[in-house]
C-alpha positions in Angstrom: -18.9 -14.1 -49.2 -22.1 -15.3 -47.5 -23.7 -13.2 -45.3 -26.6 -14.8 -42.9 -29.2 -12.9 -40.5 -30.1 -15.1 -37.9 -32.8 -14.6 -35.2 -33.3 -15.8 -32.0 -36.6 -14.8 -30.7 -37.8 -15.6 -27.2 -40.3 -13.9 -24.8 -37.8 -12.3 -22.7 -34.8 -11.9 -25.0 -34.1 -11.3 -28.6 -30.9 -11.8 -30.2 -29.8 -11.3 -33.7 -26.4 -12.3 -35.4 -24.8 -11.6 -38.7 -22.6 -14.3 -39.8 -20.1 -13.8 -42.5 -18.8 -16.7 -43.9 -19.7 -18.7 -41.2 -18.0 -16.1 -38.3 -20.1 -13.8 -36.1 -19.3 -10.4 -37.1 -22.0 -8.8 -35.3 -24.2 -9.1 -32.9 -27.5 -7.4 -31.2 -29.2 -8.4 -28.0 -32.4 -6.8 -26.1 -33.9 -7.8 -22.8 -37.4 -7.2 -21.9 -36.7 -5.9 -18.6 -33.9 -3.6 -20.2 -35.2 -2.4 -23.4 -33.4 0.7 -25.2 -34.8 4.0 -25.6 -32.8 5.0 -28.1 -34.7 7.0 -30.7 -37.9 7.3 -28.4 -39.4 11.0 -28.8 -40.5 12.3 -25.4 -42.5 15.6 -24.2 -40.2 16.3 -21.3 -39.8 19.7 -18.7 -36.8 21.3 -17.8 -36.0 20.5 -13.9 -32.4 22.5 -13.9 -30.3 24.7 -16.0 -26.6 24.5 -15.1 -24.8 27.4 -16.5 -21.2 26.6 -15.6 -21.7 23.4 -17.8 -24.0 25.0 -20.5 -26.7 22.0 -20.0 -30.0 21.2 -18.8 -31.7 18.6 -17.1 -34.8 17.3 -18.3 -37.7 15.0 -16.8 -38.9 12.7 -19.6 -40.3 10.2 -17.4 -37.5 8.0 -16.3 -36.2 7.8 -12.5 -33.0 9.5 -13.9 -33.3 12.6 -15.6 -32.2 13.3 -19.2 -28.8 15.5 -20.1 -29.3 18.4 -22.9 -26.2 20.0 -23.8 -26.3 23.4 -25.5 -25.1 21.8 -28.6 -28.1 19.7 -28.7 -30.2 22.6 -28.7 -32.3 23.4 -31.9 -32.0 27.1 -32.9 -36.1 27.3 -32.1 -35.6 27.7 -28.7 -33.0 30.6 -29.2 -33.8 34.2 -28.2 -35.0 36.2 -31.5 -36.9 33.1 -32.6 -37.8 34.1 -35.9 -34.4 35.2 -36.8 -32.6 32.3 -35.8 -35.4 30.4 -37.6 -34.1 32.0 -40.8 -30.4 31.1 -40.6 -31.3 27.4 -40.0 -29.7 26.2 -43.2 -26.2 27.5 -42.2 -23.8 25.7 -40.1 -23.6 27.2 -37.1 -20.6 26.3 -34.1 -20.7 26.1 -30.5 -19.6 29.7 -29.9 -22.2 31.3 -32.0 -24.8 29.8 -29.7 -26.0 32.0 -26.6 -25.7 31.0 -23.3 -28.4 28.2 -22.2 -29.6 29.8 -19.6 -31.3 32.4 -22.0 -33.0 29.8 -23.9 -34.2 27.8 -21.3 -36.1 28.0 -18.2 -37.1 25.9 -15.3 -40.2 24.5 -15.8 -40.4 24.8 -19.3 -42.0 22.0 -21.7 -39.5 20.7 -24.7 -39.5 18.1 -27.4 -37.1 15.6 -27.0 -35.1 12.8 -28.3 -33.0 10.1 -26.7 -29.5 9.5 -28.4 -28.0 7.3 -26.0 -29.4 5.3 -22.9 -28.1 5.9 -19.5 -24.8 4.5 -18.5 -23.9 3.7 -14.8 -25.3 6.6 -12.6 -25.7 8.9 -15.2 -28.8 9.7 -17.0 -29.8 9.6 -20.7 -28.1 11.9 -23.7 -30.9 14.0 -25.3 -31.2 16.1 -27.9 -34.0 18.9 -29.5 -32.5 17.8 -33.3 -35.2 15.5 -33.7 -35.1 12.6 -36.6 -37.4 9.6 -37.8 -35.5 7.3 -39.7 -37.2 5.2 -42.8 -35.9 2.6 -45.2 -34.4 5.0 -47.5 -34.7 8.7 -46.0 -34.3 10.2 -42.6 -36.8 12.8 -41.5 -35.6 16.0 -39.6 -38.2 18.4 -38.3 -37.4 21.9 -38.1 -34.3 21.9 -40.7 -34.7 23.1 -44.2 -31.8 20.9 -45.6 -31.5 18.1 -48.0 -28.5 15.8 -47.6 -26.8 12.5 -48.3 -25.2 10.2 -45.8 -21.8 10.7 -45.1 -21.1 6.9 -45.9 -21.7 7.7 -49.8 -18.4 8.7 -50.7 -19.0 9.5 -54.3 -19.6 12.8 -55.1 -21.4 12.1 -58.6 -23.8 9.7 -56.8 -24.4 12.5 -54.1 -25.6 15.0 -56.5 -27.7 12.8 -58.4 -29.3 12.0 -54.9 -29.6 15.4 -54.2 -31.1 16.5 -57.2 -33.7 13.5 -57.1 -34.8 14.8 -53.3 -35.0 18.4 -54.8 -37.4 17.3 -57.5 -39.8 15.4 -54.6 -40.5 18.8 -53.4 -40.5 18.2 -49.8 -42.9 20.4 -47.3 -41.6 23.6 -46.0 -39.5 23.2 -42.7 -39.1 19.6 -43.0 -35.1 18.4 -43.9 -34.5 14.9 -45.5 -31.6 12.8 -45.9 -30.9 9.6 -47.8 -29.4 6.8 -46.3 -27.2 4.4 -47.2 -29.8 1.9 -48.3 -31.7 4.2 -50.8 -28.7 4.4 -52.9 -29.7 3.3 -56.6 -33.6 3.3 -55.3 -35.9 4.6 -57.9 -37.7 7.8 -57.8 -41.1 6.0 -57.0 -39.3 4.2 -53.6 -38.3 7.5 -52.3 -41.5 9.3 -52.7 -43.5 6.8 -51.0 -40.8 6.6 -48.2 -41.3 10.3 -47.8 -45.0 10.1 -47.7 -44.9 7.4 -45.0 -42.5 9.7 -42.9 -44.5 12.9 -43.4 -48.0 11.2 -42.2 -45.6 9.9 -39.1 -44.4 13.3 -38.1 -48.1 14.8 -38.5 -49.3 12.3 -35.8 -46.3 12.9 -33.5 -47.2 16.6 -33.5 -50.8 15.8 -32.6 -49.7 13.7 -29.8 -47.6 16.1 -28.5 -50.1 19.0 -28.6 -52.7 16.9 -26.6 -49.8 15.3 -24.1 -49.1 16.7 -20.6 -45.3 16.2 -19.7 -43.4 14.2 -18.8 -44.9 11.7 -21.8 -43.6 9.4 -24.7 -44.8 10.8 -28.0 -43.0 8.2 -30.2 -41.7 4.9 -29.8 -38.8 3.3 -31.8 -39.4 -0.1 -33.6 -38.6 -3.2 -32.1 -35.1 -5.0 -32.7 -36.1 -7.4 -35.1 -37.8 -4.8 -37.1 -35.1 -2.0 -36.2 -32.2 -4.3 -37.2 -33.7 -5.3 -40.6 -34.4 -1.7 -41.5 -31.0 -0.2 -40.9 -28.8 -3.5 -42.0 -30.8 -5.7 -44.2 -29.4 -5.4 -47.6 -28.8 -7.2 -51.0 -25.5 -8.9 -49.4 -27.5 -10.8 -46.6 -28.5 -13.9 -48.6 -31.3 -15.4 -46.1 -33.0 -14.2 -42.7 -33.2 -17.3 -40.3 -36.0 -17.2 -37.7 -36.6 -19.8 -34.9 -39.7 -18.2 -34.1 -43.1 -18.2 -36.7 -44.7 -15.3 -35.3 -41.3 -13.0 -35.9 -40.7 -14.7 -39.2 -44.3 -13.8 -40.6 -43.7 -10.1 -39.1 -40.5 -10.2 -40.8 -41.8 -11.2 -44.2 -44.6 -8.9 -43.9 -42.2 -5.9 -43.3 -39.9 -7.0 -46.3 -43.2 -7.0 -48.7 -43.7 -3.3 -47.8 -39.9 -2.2 -48.1 -38.6 -4.6 -50.1 -40.9 -7.1 -52.0 -37.9 -8.5 -53.8 -36.1 -9.8 -51.3 -39.7 -11.5 -49.5 -38.5 -15.0 -50.3 -35.1 -14.9 -48.3 -37.1 -15.2 -44.7 -36.8 -18.9 -43.5 -38.3 -21.0 -40.6 -36.0 -22.8 -38.4 -37.4 -25.9 -36.9 -34.6 -28.2 -35.6 -34.5 -29.5 -31.9 -31.2 -28.2 -31.3 -31.0 -24.3 -30.5 -30.4 -21.7 -33.6 -27.2 -20.6 -32.3 -26.2 -23.9 -31.3 -26.8 -25.6 -34.8 -24.6 -22.7 -36.4 -21.8 -22.6 -33.3 -22.4 -19.2 -32.0 -23.0 -20.0 -28.1 -19.3 -20.3 -27.9 -18.4 -17.5 -29.4 -20.9 -15.5 -27.3 -19.3 -16.9 -24.2 -15.9 -16.0 -25.3 -17.2 -12.3 -25.9 -17.0 -11.6 -22.1 -12.8 -13.1 -21.7 -10.5 -10.5 -21.7 -8.1 -12.8 -23.8 -8.8 -13.3 -27.5 -6.9 -16.0 -29.6 -5.3 -15.2 -33.2 -5.2 -17.6 -36.3 -1.1 -17.6 -35.7 -0.8 -18.2 -32.3 -0.9 -14.6 -31.2 -3.4 -13.2 -29.0 -5.4 -9.8 -27.9 -5.9 -8.6 -24.2 -8.7 -6.3 -24.2 -9.4 -4.2 -20.8 -12.2 -2.0 -20.6 -12.2 1.1 -17.6 -14.5 3.7 -17.2 -12.6 5.9 -19.3 -11.1 4.0 -21.9 -10.5 0.7 -23.8 -6.8 -0.7 -23.9 -6.0 -3.4 -26.4 -2.6 -5.3 -26.1 -1.4 -7.1 -29.0 1.0 -10.2 -28.3 3.0 -12.6 -30.2 1.8 -15.6 -27.9 3.2 -18.7 -29.4 4.1 -17.7 -32.7 7.3 -18.4 -33.9 7.4 -19.7 -37.4 9.2 -16.5 -38.8 12.9 -15.9 -38.0 13.1 -12.3 -38.7 11.2 -10.5 -35.7 10.0 -7.9 -38.2 8.2 -10.5 -40.2 6.7 -12.1 -36.9 5.5 -8.6 -36.0 4.0 -7.6 -39.4 1.8 -11.0 -39.8 1.0 -10.7 -36.0 -0.1 -7.0 -36.4 -2.0 -8.1 -39.4 -4.0 -10.7 -37.8 -4.9 -8.1 -34.6 -5.9 -5.3 -37.0 -8.5 -7.8 -38.7 -9.9 -8.8 -35.5 -9.9 -5.7 -33.4 -12.8 -4.1 -35.3 -14.8 -7.3 -35.2 -14.5 -7.0 -31.5 -15.4 -3.9 -31.1 -18.3 -4.6 -32.9 -19.3 -7.7 -31.1 -18.5 -6.3 -27.5 -20.2 -2.7 -28.1 -17.2 -1.2 -27.0 -16.8 2.5 -27.5 -15.1 5.9 -26.6 -11.4 6.5 -26.4 -9.4 3.3 -27.6 -5.9 2.6 -27.4 -4.2 -0.2 -29.2 -0.6 -1.4 -28.7 0.7 -3.1 -31.6 3.8 -5.1 -31.5 6.7 -2.6 -32.8 7.7 -2.6 -36.4 11.1 -0.9 -37.5 9.9 -0.3 -41.3 7.4 2.4 -41.9 6.0 0.5 -44.7 4.6 -1.8 -42.2 2.8 0.8 -40.1 1.0 2.4 -43.0 -0.2 -1.2 -44.1 -1.5 -1.9 -40.7 -3.3 1.3 -40.5 -5.0 0.7 -43.9 -5.8 -2.9 -42.6 -7.8 -1.3 -39.7 -9.3 1.8 -41.3 -11.1 -1.0 -44.0 -12.0 -3.3 -41.4 -13.5 -0.2 -39.3 -15.0 1.2 -42.7 -17.6 -1.8 -42.0 -18.8 -0.6 -38.7 -22.0 1.4 -38.3 -20.9 3.5 -35.6 -18.4 6.4 -36.5 -14.7 6.0 -36.0 -11.7 8.0 -36.0 -8.2 6.7 -36.2 -4.6 8.3 -35.7 -1.4 7.4 -37.2 0.7 5.2 -35.3 2.7 7.0 -32.6 6.6 6.5 -32.4 5.7 3.6 -29.4 3.6 1.8 -31.9 0.4 2.7 -30.5 -2.6 3.5 -32.4 -5.3 6.0 -30.7 -9.0 5.7 -31.8 -12.4 6.9 -31.1 -15.6 4.9 -31.8 -19.2 6.4 -31.4 -20.9 4.9 -28.3 -24.5 4.7 -28.3 -25.4 2.2 -25.8 -23.6 0.3 -23.1 -21.3 -2.1 -23.8 -22.3 -5.7 -24.0 -20.5 -6.7 -20.7 -22.3 -4.4 -18.9 -25.6 -5.4 -20.7 -25.3 -9.0 -19.9 -23.2 -8.6 -16.5 -22.5 -7.4 -13.5 -19.5 -6.4 -11.1 -18.6 -9.0 -9.1 -19.9 -8.7 -5.2 -17.1 -10.1 -4.0 -14.0 -7.9 -5.6 -16.0 -4.8 -6.8 -15.4 -5.4 -10.4 -11.5 -5.3 -9.4 -10.6 -8.9 -10.3 -8.7 -9.7 -7.3 -9.4 -10.0 -3.5 -7.5 -9.0 -0.2 -5.9 -11.8 1.7 -7.0 -12.6 5.0 -3.5 -11.4 6.6 -4.1 -8.2 4.8 -7.9 -8.2 5.9 -7.1 -9.3 9.4 -4.4 -6.1 9.3 -7.1 -3.8 8.3 -9.6 -4.8 11.0 -6.8 -3.9 13.8 -6.2 -0.7 12.4 -10.2 -0.3 12.6 -10.5 -1.5 15.9 -7.8 0.9 17.6 -9.4 3.8 16.0 -12.8 2.5 17.5 -11.5 1.8 20.9 -10.2 5.6 21.4 -13.9 6.6 21.1 -15.2 7.6 24.4 -18.6 6.4 23.7 -17.8 3.1 22.7 -17.7 0.6 25.5 -18.0 -2.8 23.2 -17.2 -3.6 19.7 -18.2 -6.6 17.9 -16.6 -7.7 14.9 -17.9 -10.0 12.3 -15.4 -11.3 9.4 -15.0 -14.3 7.4 -13.7 -17.7 8.8 -10.3 -17.1 7.5 -10.1 -13.4 8.6 -10.9 -14.4 12.2 -8.6 -17.0 12.5 -5.9 -14.9 11.6 -7.2 -12.1 14.3 -7.7 -14.6 16.9 -4.1 -16.4 16.1 -1.9 -14.1 15.4 -3.3 -10.7 16.6 -4.8 -12.1 20.0 -2.0 -10.2 22.4 -2.8 -7.0 20.3 -6.4 -7.3 21.1 -6.3 -8.2 25.0 -3.6 -5.1 25.3 -6.3 -2.8 23.4 -9.0 -3.7 25.6 -6.9 -3.6 29.1 -5.6 0.0 27.6 -8.9 1.6 26.4 -11.4 -0.4 28.5 -13.5 -1.8 25.6 -14.7 -5.2 25.2 -13.6 -6.4 21.8 -15.6 -9.7 20.5 -14.7 -11.1 17.2 -17.3 -13.3 15.1 -16.9 -15.5 11.9 -19.8 -16.0 9.6 -19.0 -17.9 6.6 -21.7 -16.3 4.5 -20.1 -13.1 4.2 -18.5 -12.4 1.0 -14.3 -11.9 1.0 -13.6 -8.9 2.3 -16.7 -7.9 4.1 -16.6 -6.5 7.7 -19.7 -5.6 9.9 -18.7 -3.6 13.1 -21.3 -3.1 15.7 -20.6 -0.4 18.7 -22.5 -0.4 22.0 -22.3 2.6 24.6 -21.7 1.7 28.3 -25.5 1.6 28.7 -25.8 -0.9 25.7 -27.3 1.4 23.0 -26.1 1.0 19.9 -23.4 3.6 18.3 -23.3 4.6 14.8 -19.8 4.9 14.2 -17.7 5.1 11.1 -14.1 4.3 10.2 -13.3 8.3 9.7 -9.8 9.6 10.5 -9.7 11.1 14.2 -6.7 13.5 12.7 -7.1 17.4 12.3 -7.2 18.9 9.2 -3.9 20.9 10.3 -0.9 19.2 10.8 -0.3 21.7 13.6 -2.9 20.6 15.7 -1.7 16.9 15.8 0.0 16.1 19.0 3.5 15.4 19.0 6.4 15.1 21.4 10.5 15.2 20.9 12.2 12.0 21.4 15.0 12.5 24.1 17.7 10.8 25.2 16.0 9.2 28.3 13.4 7.8 25.5 16.3 6.0 23.9 17.8 4.9 27.0 14.4 3.1 28.4 14.3 1.9 24.6 17.6 0.1 24.9 16.7 -1.3 28.2 13.6 -3.1 27.2 15.2 -4.6 24.1 18.1 -6.0 26.7 15.6 -7.4 28.6 13.7 -9.0 25.7 16.7 -10.5 24.5 17.6 -11.8 28.2 14.2 -13.8 28.3 14.4 -17.2 27.0 11.5 -18.0 24.6 9.6 -21.1 24.1 12.1 -22.8 21.4 15.3 -21.7 23.6 14.3 -22.3 27.0 17.1 -22.9 29.4 17.1 -26.5 30.3 19.6 -27.9 33.1 22.5 -30.0 31.7 23.7 -33.4 33.3 26.1 -33.3 35.8 28.6 -35.0 33.2 28.3 -32.2 30.7 28.8 -29.6 33.7 32.0 -31.3 34.6 33.2 -31.3 30.8 32.4 -27.2 30.7 34.4 -26.8 33.9 37.3 -28.4 32.2 37.0 -26.7 29.1 37.2 -23.5 31.2 40.3 -24.6 33.0 41.9 -25.2 30.1 41.0 -22.0 28.3 42.3 -19.9 31.6 39.2 -17.7 31.8 35.2 -17.9 31.6 33.7 -17.6 28.3 31.1 -14.8 28.6 27.7 -15.7 27.8 25.8 -13.9 24.8 23.7 -12.2 27.2 26.8 -10.5 28.5 28.3 -9.7 25.2 24.9 -7.9 24.5 25.2 -5.8 27.4 28.6 -4.9 26.6 28.0 -4.1 23.1 24.7 -2.0 24.0 26.9 -0.2 26.8 29.7 0.6 24.2 27.1 1.5 21.6 25.5 3.8 23.9 28.4 5.4 25.4 29.7 6.1 21.9 25.9 7.8 20.9 25.9 10.0 24.5 29.6 11.0 23.2 28.8 12.2 19.9 25.2 13.7 20.9 27.0 15.5 23.6 29.5 17.3 21.1 26.7 18.4 19.1 25.1 19.6 21.7 27.9 21.2 23.4 27.9 19.7 26.7 30.0 20.4 29.5 33.6 19.3 29.7 32.7 16.9 32.6 30.6 14.8 30.3 33.5 14.8 27.8 36.0 13.4 30.6 33.6 10.8 31.4 33.4 9.7 27.9 37.1 9.5 27.2 37.5 7.4 30.5 35.0 5.0 29.3 36.8 4.7 26.2 39.9 4.3 27.8 38.4 1.3 30.0 37.2 -0.5 26.9 40.5 -0.3 25.5 42.0 -1.9 28.7 39.7 -4.6 28.7 41.2 -5.5 25.0 44.7 -5.6 25.8 45.2 -8.7 28.2 42.9 -10.3 25.6 45.9 -10.2 22.8 48.2 -10.8 25.3 46.6 -14.2 26.3 46.8 -15.3 22.8 50.3 -14.6 22.6 51.0 -16.8 25.5 48.6 -19.6 24.5 50.7 -19.7 20.9 53.9 -19.7 22.9 52.9 -22.7 24.9 51.6 -24.5 22.2 55.2 -24.3 20.7 56.9 -25.4 23.4 
């Protein structure tokens, strides 16, 4: 396995990629316009203390105040300072902590460190547990504690490194933790790193005492030095830079911390871009796509929401195996190897839900879980994975340190607002009509001008012209519809004026009362039903454009008269049939409602009489049919 570090340094952007056997496994991007402030130390001032959420907001010189929770508050700020400092070495739980309102006050100065950049509308996450990383050690001021990184699982090695730290005799009230890079390092290397961190902390204390809040006290190294310090190890065969100044800086840094690896830095001199030469630009373009292809034909569908990340595993076109269990096992195995890589490349964090293909055998499920845990173990971010549920779903969490790559390199679509879909012109036209009806009911509005896209304007003027005209007549409001091609899909501009021509600040808010009892209502009566049926019958009688009545020629009139004579009676028109059916239906409905309401006996008699009439009308029809049949037999 060969690993290489590629550094593409530009004045406005720096990109660092870790390539393992030709495939990109990690990607770090930092722009000059949005530099990360994680690790920086500030002298801030408390602006507000919220007892309900046990947190405080700190002004540390940014436009958004930082968020400091009680769990990130150092014991030196607790009441009874001396007593609490004596118990610093003991493990404390959140319940042991006093309320934050008894520890901090508004306007108080405090030394904080940024642990996570602000995401969206949220401010940065802060802590008072300061830590300054070195090459092999991490300095933790205010904690008389010596420890070893959790990633070092060998108990023998952990005990040995802890013994070496104790022999170095660190200063009082300063804690140190051995990093993974410090394993198997000599005592001299650890001693030199400790002296460097102690001198650095003294400079921070001096600047903190002289600075006035809010102020920056300590700034973390740039992306290049920070990445080499945290990631570079003996497994990386070489470092390739495309900038001469950056390559010299990297070589000088390695000469100080790892002199033996000083010859692994190379300068790229090709005319084609560094990432293009290694084929990484295409992989970077695919990072923002939701679908990721797997080698055997399956695919992953990654959907990021505000609360969690959902990953769906699909078999796709993979059909080589005749057994469904074998097909599911192979596809899930490829997905278990690819998902941790995508999480690192996309910088996805928080709650992650993975929907694997269902497998019947329990051993296969355990195999997929083992692969997933092995691959996530290569991640520097902390992860936690639960066992596969009965529905084939794996739940996991990943430490979220910075915004995802998609949010850092892109923004939500202004047309759809990030939803990925836009309302159709027909749906938008209906929404505009609802808004017009609501605005026209306002007595202060005499004129409404609506500006929409050409497609929506065409829908309103062609399909809803009669509705607009009727609304103008009823509300005595002038309505104008304008089309503007420069508007984004879904955008609507509404301008309202009063009778004097002055602009009216109107918003599309509901005019209904909060209490349903106050809504004006009226019971629907039988008279309303009769009026409705009458209007419906008139509408059916009126000829439309397609069925307009045209005077037939004289020959056709003669043929129709002869046909009527043969039949013996005049055929009723469709309109007469409709009147009759409506009359029968209305009579039956009135009879039923009259019985339910307890109407008088007179109404019942009239109803019976009407029903008898209808029966009598039907009898001659049957007799005529019999006569016709008899005549035909003769």
